N, C-alpha and C positions, 0 to 999 in steps of 0.2 A: 687570486687567494689563497693561499698556501692551508694544504693538508696537510696532515699525520705521515708520515710514513708509512702505518700498518694501515689506511681508509685508501690508500695506492694500491697495498696491499691483497686489499680482501675487494678493490672492487676492479682489478686486474685479471683473481682468483673467481671469483662468479665467473664468470661469462667460460671458463674453460671446464667449469667443475658442471655448472648446469649442461653440459656439450654430451656428459659421459651419461646421462641420465637415461636412459631409456625412455623409447617410447609409449606411452599410456595408451591401451587397453581395452573395452570390456569384460569382451569376450574374442576367445577362435569362430569360433559355431554356438549356430543357436543354438541347438541342445547338446545334451551328452548320451539321450539314451529316442531321441526321434519328436518325445512328445514330453520332454521334461530336463531342468537342468541349464544352466544360462538363461536366456533370450525366454525363452519356454516358461520357466519359473515365472516372470510378468505379463507373458502375451499367450500364455497358455497353447495348447497343440493345435499343430499351421492345419491338421486334417479332423475338428470337428469341428460340424454342422452346424447350428448358422456360427459363423464366428460372432463375441461378442465382446467390442472394444472394453479394456477394462477405464479407459478414460472415456465416464458418458455414459460408456456400457449402446454403442450405439449396435444396431445391428447389422453385420455385412452381407444377412442372407443365404452365407452360403460359411463354406470352410476357405480362411485365409491364403493357402496355396491354395487354393482355385480360381477365390478372385485375384489372386493377386499376379499370378502365372498364367490365366485360359481368356480371363475377362483382357485384361491390363492389356498383357505381355500374345494373346494370340497364343496360346501353347510353345513360347520359347522357354525350352527347361534350361537350357545353354546360359543365360541372363545367373540364376541364380546357383545352379550345377556346373561341376566340374568335370570333366570327361573321366576323370574316372572313377565316377560312380556317383549315385543321389544322396550318401551317406558316407560323412557328416557334410551340412551343407555353410559352410565356409563365411564370414562372415565378410570376406576383403579380397576374397578371389575364386574364377567362376571363367568360367568359358566362354564368355560373355556373348549376350545374344544380340541380335541384329541390333546393327547403330547401337550396341553400348560397350563400352568398355569393357572387361572381367572382371569385373569388383566388387561382383552379386551382391547382399544386401548395404552394401557400404555406400554404393549406388543409386538407390532409393535414401538410405536414410544418411548419408555423407552431411560433409560440410563443403562448404565453396572449396575449399585448397584444393592445388593437383596433387592428388596421389601420388606416390614413388612408381616410376614405368610408363605411366599414361601422360598424355597432352592433353587431356582435359580435365576439367573440375570433375572432381565429384558430385552432380550437383542432385539434393534431393529431392529426384523426379516423381518420386512416388508419392512422399507430403503435399510436393507443388501438386498428384495430379487431380487427387484428392479431395483439395481446398478448391480448383477449378473448374468443379463436376462436379 
């Protein structure tokens, strides 16, 4: 099959141009002011108790921070936070909790692709935990 020269140029140029596109990410951190901005605009203040899920209005019985950090992770703050401080909470970087890569929220809400700098996929562990319990 004969392709016009211009078509071949487009086919060759497309992968090159696509490689220059930056990796898209919704936000770098959970909130801008501890209780508003970015993810907090949809999910609310992490410390308001009881947390009511915006999807279906499920009552978590406590604030989102304590349920995830204390109940699910036995108080392992390093799963979400960096050694340099508790704020801001970056979505893809943390100190790494016991048994977890240092990928913060993306470890709970991420996809199965292997994250840069990690040997393991960033499984959506938290969502699977909630579904399985």
